[in-house]
C-alpha positions, 0 to 999 in steps of 0.5 A, spaced: 495 468 513 501 471 509 499 473 502 505 476 500 512 477 503 518 480 500 524 481 505 529 485 500 528 493 499 523 494 493 519 500 491 512 500 493 507 505 491 501 507 496 495 511 495 488 512 497 482 508 494 477 513 492 472 507 491 472 506 499 468 513 499 462 509 495 463 502 498 466 502 505 467 494 504 472 496 499 479 497 503 481 504 503 488 503 501 492 500 495 499 498 495 503 496 488 509 493 488 513 488 483 507 489 478 502 487 483 496 490 486 493 489 493 487 492 497 489 494 504 485 495 510 491 497 514 498 499 513 504 500 518 511 503 516 516 501 521 521 506 524 527 508 519 523 507 512 523 513 508 518 515 503 517 521 498 511 523 494 509 523 487 504 528 484 500 525 478 496 531 476 494 528 469 492 521 472 484 521 472 485 515 477 490 517 482 493 525 483 498 523 488 502 517 491 507 515 496 513 512 494 516 507 499 523 503 499 522 497 503 521 490 505 514 488 505 509 483 508 502 483 507 497 478 511 490 477 513 489 478 520 482 477 523 479 478 516 482 484 514 488 485 509 494 488 513 501 491 510 507 492 514 513 495 511 520 494 514 
């Protein structure tokens, strides 16, 4: 089932979800795009999609993120939320 699909290239911010360390039932990855937050179990980035890093030393929640510019599809497969960036 598709949860979100954007076929235009948009900024996507990706980081590790440290709450996963406390509860393994919480997905380990967070994706933010278009003002929405998605908790992801797995992510694939297809060839040709680049990224840059963004360091946030003063942010109490996330010290660093990956910034990706691409199209994105988020879907649920076998009870897990996955993202494909293309």
